[in-house]
C-alpha positions, 0 to 999 in steps of 0.5 A, a space after each residue: 271291187 278292184 283297184 288298178 295298181 301300176 307296177 314298175 319294179 319286181 311286181 311287173 313279174 307275173 309270178 311275183 304279183 300273183 304270189 301276193 295277189 292270186 287274182 291279179 289281172 293284167 290290164 295294160 302296159 302304160 307309162 307314168 309321165 314325169 317319172 324315172 325308175 330309181 333305187 332309193 332304198 335298200 332291202 335285206 330281202 332283195 340284197 340291194 337297192 329296190 325300185 322307186 319312181 323319182 319325179 323327173 320332168 320329161 321322163 317316162 317310166 314304163 310299167 304294168 297296170 294290174 287289176 287287183 281285188 280290194 281284198 287282196 290289196 292288203 297282202 300287197 300293202 304288207 309286201 310293200 311295207 305299207 301300213 295306212 295308219 302309220 306315219 308315211 315316213 315310217 313306211 317302206 313304200 306309200 300307196 298313192 294315187 296317180 295317172 298313167 297313159 295306156 300304151 298306144 292310146 295317147 288319149 287314154 289315161 288310167 287313174 291308178 295307185 302306185 307304191 312310192 318308195 320312201 328313200 333311206 340312207 343306204 344308197 345301194 345298187 340293185 342286185 343282179 337277181 332283183 334286176 332280173 326280176 324286173 327285166 323278166 317282168 318287163 319282157 313278159 309284158 313286152 315293154 319297149 326295147 329301149 326301156 329294157 336296155 336302160 334297165 339292163 345298163 343298170 346291172 351291177 
């Protein structure tokens, strides 16, 4: 059994996802409608803000859909600071269901899970190293140039 996971931050990077989920398999480039990439929480590990998706009507957040064996999802949950039994506000991210559209196939929707960031009060900008991970992952999967330019404009 496998789960489809939509990655939009550092987990787009093949090395990052496979470090936690060695059997992860690329499925598609996709867009999450009415979402915008933001950085709503801070991370000591990443030395700055980390990615989230903010509900923003009319926007599109690009990312990658991975197929991950159910037995490896627990490792990803741990990396994202998600514990299902814990109160959602106490998690760093909460794994939630959603729907994305496969690039180039406007009529093909995928039911996915994604990690929704729980905002904190730190309001930090992402570090250059963290943005590099996101950009490398986006380039590995050939996300659209205009989306890459939007991420590049965030450099600190």
